[in-house]
C-alpha positions as CSV (number, residue, x, y, z in Angstrom):
1,X,9.6,-9.0,14.1
2,X,7.4,-6.3,12.6
3,X,3.7,-6.7,13.4
4,X,1.1,-5.3,11.0
5,X,-2.5,-4.5,11.4
6,X,-4.8,-7.4,10.7
7,X,-8.5,-6.6,11.0
8,X,-9.9,-9.6,9.2
9,X,-11.4,-11.2,12.3
10,X,-13.1,-7.9,13.3
11,X,-14.4,-7.2,9.8
12,X,-15.8,-10.8,9.4
13,X,-18.0,-10.3,12.5
14,X,-20.2,-7.7,10.8
15,X,-23.4,-8.2,8.8
16,X,-23.1,-7.6,5.1
17,X,-19.6,-9.0,5.1
18,X,-19.1,-12.2,3.1
19,X,-15.9,-14.1,4.0
20,X,-14.0,-17.3,4.5
21,X,-12.4,-17.2,7.9
22,X,-9.0,-15.5,8.0
23,X,-8.6,-15.8,4.2
24,X,-10.8,-13.4,2.3
25,X,-13.6,-10.9,3.0
26,X,-15.7,-8.7,0.8
27,X,-17.9,-5.8,1.8
28,X,-19.2,-2.4,0.7
29,X,-17.6,0.5,2.6
30,X,-20.9,2.3,3.1
31,X,-22.4,-0.8,4.8
32,X,-19.7,-0.6,7.6
33,X,-19.5,3.2,8.2
34,X,-20.2,3.8,11.8
35,X,-19.7,0.1,12.8
36,X,-15.9,-0.1,12.6
37,X,-14.0,0.7,15.7
38,X,-13.2,4.5,15.7
39,X,-9.6,3.6,16.6
40,X,-9.2,2.1,13.1
41,X,-10.1,5.5,11.5
42,X,-7.5,7.2,13.6
43,X,-4.9,4.7,12.5
44,X,-5.9,5.0,8.9
45,X,-5.0,8.7,8.9
46,X,-1.5,8.0,10.2
47,X,1.2,6.1,8.3
48,X,0.5,2.4,9.0
49,X,0.9,-1.1,7.5
50,X,-1.5,-3.9,6.9
51,X,-0.9,-7.7,7.2
52,X,-3.2,-8.3,4.2
53,X,-3.7,-7.4,0.6
54,X,-6.4,-4.8,-0.1
55,X,-8.4,-4.2,-3.3
56,X,-10.9,-1.4,-3.5
57,X,-13.2,-1.0,-6.4
58,X,-13.9,2.7,-6.1
59,X,-17.6,3.4,-7.1
60,X,-18.5,6.9,-5.7
61,X,-17.0,10.1,-4.3
62,X,-13.3,11.0,-3.9
63,X,-10.4,9.7,-2.0
64,X,-6.8,10.9,-1.5
65,X,-4.2,8.7,0.1
66,X,-0.4,8.2,0.3
67,X,1.1,4.8,-0.5
68,X,4.9,4.6,0.1
69,X,5.1,8.4,0.3
70,X,3.5,8.8,-3.1
71,X,0.2,10.7,-3.1
72,X,-2.6,9.1,-5.1
73,X,-6.0,10.7,-5.8
74,X,-9.1,9.1,-7.2
75,X,-11.5,12.0,-7.8
76,X,-13.9,10.3,-10.2
77,X,-15.4,6.8,-9.8
78,X,-14.4,3.5,-11.5
79,X,-10.9,2.9,-10.1
80,X,-9.1,-0.1,-8.8
81,X,-7.1,0.8,-5.7
82,X,-4.5,-1.9,-4.6
83,X,-2.4,-1.9,-1.4
84,X,0.1,-4.8,-0.8
85,X,1.1,-6.1,2.7
86,X,3.9,-4.1,4.1
87,X,3.3,-0.9,2.1
88,X,3.1,2.3,4.2
89,X,-0.3,3.9,3.8
90,X,-2.0,7.0,5.1
91,X,-5.5,8.2,4.3
92,X,-5.3,11.9,3.6
93,X,-8.9,12.8,2.8
94,X,-12.1,11.3,1.4
95,X,-15.5,12.8,0.6
96,X,-18.6,12.2,2.6
97,X,-20.2,10.3,-0.3
98,X,-17.1,8.1,-0.9
99,X,-18.0,4.4,-1.5
100,X,-16.2,1.3,-2.7
101,X,-16.4,-2.4,-2.7
102,X,-13.5,-3.6,-0.5
103,X,-11.8,-7.0,-0.8
104,X,-9.3,-8.0,1.9
105,X,-7.1,-11.0,1.1
106,X,-4.7,-12.7,3.5
107,X,-1.0,-13.2,2.6
108,X,-1.6,-17.0,2.6
109,X,-4.4,-16.7,0.1
110,X,-2.3,-14.4,-2.1
111,X,0.6,-16.9,-2.0
112,X,-1.7,-19.6,-3.2
113,X,-2.6,-17.3,-6.2
114,X,1.1,-17.0,-7.0
115,X,1.3,-20.8,-7.3
116,X,-1.6,-20.9,-9.7
117,X,-0.4,-17.9,-11.8
118,X,3.2,-19.4,-11.9
119,X,4.7,-16.5,-13.7
120,X,2.2,-16.2,-16.5
121,X,1.8,-12.5,-15.6
122,X,4.0,-10.3,-13.3
123,X,1.8,-9.9,-10.3
124,X,2.3,-6.2,-9.7
125,X,0.9,-5.5,-6.2
126,X,3.4,-3.2,-4.6
127,X,4.6,-0.6,-7.2
128,X,3.7,3.0,-6.8
129,X,2.9,3.2,-10.6
130,X,-0.2,1.0,-10.4
131,X,-1.7,1.5,-6.9
132,X,-4.7,3.2,-8.6
133,X,-5.9,2.2,-12.0
134,X,-8.7,3.8,-13.9
135,X,-11.1,1.4,-15.6
136,X,-13.4,1.9,-18.6
137,X,-17.2,1.4,-18.6
138,X,-16.7,-2.0,-20.3
139,X,-14.1,-3.0,-17.7
140,X,-16.3,-1.7,-14.9
141,X,-19.2,-3.9,-16.1
142,X,-16.9,-7.0,-16.0
143,X,-15.5,-6.1,-12.5
144,X,-19.1,-5.7,-11.2
145,X,-19.9,-9.1,-12.5
146,X,-16.8,-10.6,-10.9
147,X,-17.6,-8.9,-7.6
148,X,-21.2,-10.3,-7.6
149,X,-19.6,-13.7,-8.3
150,X,-17.3,-13.4,-5.3
151,X,-20.2,-12.5,-3.0
152,X,-22.3,-15.4,-4.3
153,X,-19.5,-17.9,-3.9
154,X,-18.6,-16.8,-0.4
155,X,-22.2,-16.7,0.7
156,X,-22.7,-20.4,-0.3
157,X,-21.2,-21.9,2.9
158,X,-22.4,-25.4,2.0
159,X,-19.9,-25.5,-1.0
160,X,-16.8,-27.3,0.3
161,X,-14.8,-25.9,-2.7
162,X,-15.7,-22.2,-2.4
163,X,-12.2,-21.2,-1.4
164,X,-10.8,-22.8,-4.6
165,X,-13.6,-21.3,-6.7
166,X,-13.1,-17.8,-5.4
167,X,-9.3,-18.1,-6.0
168,X,-9.9,-18.3,-9.7
169,X,-12.3,-15.4,-9.7
170,X,-9.7,-13.2,-7.9
171,X,-7.2,-14.3,-10.5
172,X,-9.5,-13.0,-13.2
173,X,-9.4,-9.6,-11.4
174,X,-5.6,-9.6,-11.4
175,X,-5.5,-10.5,-15.1
176,X,-7.9,-7.8,-15.9
177,X,-6.0,-5.1,-13.9
178,X,-2.8,-6.2,-15.6
179,X,-4.4,-5.7,-19.0
180,X,-5.5,-2.2,-17.8
181,X,-2.1,-1.4,-16.5
182,X,-0.5,-2.4,-19.8
183,X,-2.9,-0.1,-21.7
184,X,-2.1,2.8,-19.3
185,X,1.7,2.2,-19.8
186,X,1.6,3.2,-23.4
187,X,2.7,6.7,-22.6
188,X,5.4,9.1,-23.9
189,X,8.8,7.6,-23.1
190,X,10.4,9.1,-20.1
191,X,13.6,11.1,-20.3
192,X,16.9,9.7,-19.0
193,X,16.6,11.9,-16.0
194,X,13.2,10.5,-15.2
195,X,14.5,7.0,-15.5
196,X,17.5,7.7,-13.3
197,X,15.3,9.2,-10.6
198,X,13.0,6.3,-10.7
199,X,15.9,3.9,-10.4
200,X,17.2,5.9,-7.4
201,X,13.9,5.9,-5.6
202,X,13.7,2.1,-6.1
203,X,17.1,1.7,-4.6
204,X,16.2,3.9,-1.7
205,X,13.0,1.9,-1.0
206,X,15.1,-1.3,-0.9
207,X,18.1,0.0,1.1
208,X,17.1,3.0,3.2
209,X,17.1,1.0,6.5
210,X,20.8,0.3,6.1
211,X,22.1,2.9,3.7
212,X,21.6,6.6,4.2
213,X,24.7,8.0,2.5
214,X,24.3,9.4,-1.0
215,X,27.6,7.9,-2.1
216,X,26.1,4.4,-1.8
217,X,23.3,5.2,-4.2
218,X,25.6,7.1,-6.6
219,X,27.9,4.1,-6.8
220,X,25.1,1.8,-7.5
221,X,24.0,4.0,-10.4
222,X,27.6,4.5,-11.6
223,X,27.4,8.3,-11.3
224,X,28.7,11.0,-9.0
225,X,26.7,12.1,-5.9
226,X,26.6,15.6,-7.2
227,X,25.1,14.6,-10.5
228,X,22.6,12.3,-8.8
229,X,21.5,15.2,-6.5
230,X,21.0,17.6,-9.4
231,X,19.0,15.1,-11.5
232,X,16.7,14.1,-8.6
233,X,16.1,17.7,-7.6
234,X,15.3,18.7,-11.2
235,X,12.8,15.8,-11.7
236,X,11.1,15.5,-8.3
237,X,11.6,19.0,-6.8
238,X,13.2,17.3,-3.7
239,X,16.8,16.5,-3.2
240,X,18.1,12.9,-3.1
241,X,19.0,13.4,0.6
242,X,15.4,14.6,1.3
243,X,14.0,11.4,-0.3
244,X,16.2,9.2,1.8
245,X,15.2,11.1,4.9
246,X,11.5,10.8,4.0
247,X,11.7,7.0,3.7
248,X,13.5,6.7,7.1
249,X,11.0,9.0,8.9
250,X,7.9,7.5,7.3
251,X,9.1,4.0,8.2
252,X,9.8,5.1,11.8
253,X,6.3,6.7,12.1
254,X,4.7,3.6,10.7
255,X,6.6,1.3,13.1
256,X,5.7,3.5,16.1
257,X,2.0,3.5,15.1
258,X,1.6,0.0,13.7
259,X,3.7,-2.3,15.9
260,X,4.5,-3.1,19.5
261,X,8.2,-2.8,18.9
262,X,10.1,-0.8,21.5
263,X,11.8,2.4,20.5
264,X,15.2,0.6,20.9
265,X,14.0,-2.1,18.6
266,X,12.9,0.5,16.0
267,X,16.2,2.2,16.3
268,X,18.0,-1.1,15.7
269,X,15.7,-1.9,12.8
270,X,16.6,1.4,11.1
271,X,20.3,0.9,11.8
272,X,20.8,3.9,14.1
273,X,23.9,3.8,16.3
274,X,21.8,4.3,19.4
275,X,18.3,5.0,20.7
276,X,19.4,8.5,21.7
277,X,20.7,9.3,18.2
278,X,17.4,7.9,16.7
279,X,15.3,10.1,19.1
280,X,17.2,13.3,18.2
281,X,16.9,12.4,14.5
282,X,13.2,11.8,14.7
283,X,12.4,14.9,16.8
284,X,14.4,17.2,14.6
285,X,12.3,16.1,11.6
286,X,8.9,15.4,13.1
287,X,8.8,18.0,15.9
288,X,8.2,15.5,18.8
289,X,10.1,12.6,20.3
290,X,9.3,9.0,19.2
291,X,7.7,8.4,22.7
292,X,5.5,11.5,22.3
293,X,4.5,10.6,18.8
294,X,3.4,7.1,19.9
295,X,1.6,8.4,23.0
296,X,-0.5,10.9,20.9
297,X,-2.1,7.9,19.1
């Protein structure tokens, strides 16, 4: 079983963090700088996975990160940054003055939101297209109000219903970000090639652990492998085979850094014929063996 990082218990122990134990926590990044275990910062710079849902309301400075291999940059304030459990994340760079309000939500809490929402909106929490959403000044004022409400609710530990109350406030943030996403989606229609490439990348994301042959993806899309390769290369500047390989290598790196799985277990998880074959595949593409990569921390 894949194990993800869960830092809720550590985060909750700090001052200036409002929380309900193992369910939700909210804090300002600048309040915790220098207090969090340095090991966490090392992990953040390598591909890793969380066992929780993360929302950041970016308020100051710049940040550049990769989410599922796609680079996202927030170089001006007023952004919502969302990362879902299981997504592969690496922090590329952030400015010294970076700051954000951070909300960490457990998977159990998130599942309870899905029950409340009950399909009234598609809860988009894992797609590359909406990991970072820009908000207007009016929307920013509303989000700041909601964040103050969350802090106030969580700080009132005498209220036996604070978990239920904060659930509804978090839902308001999701509804708001969905509205923002819909506004942003009113863009020029993509070409057929763009649509095909997007469908291919979606298929790779869902199947790369078991399927690494281009023929499989071409058959799914009802085209020839040669045509698929050409279209993907033209629209993304990388070949279809390179994209498949990137997903495999990134997942392997994340599993080596983010879990206690043995190298044999990781080899099996990624459907390699043997640990030896996996080791050679990984070293040829990363430059070091899986064991060396894990040992370097």
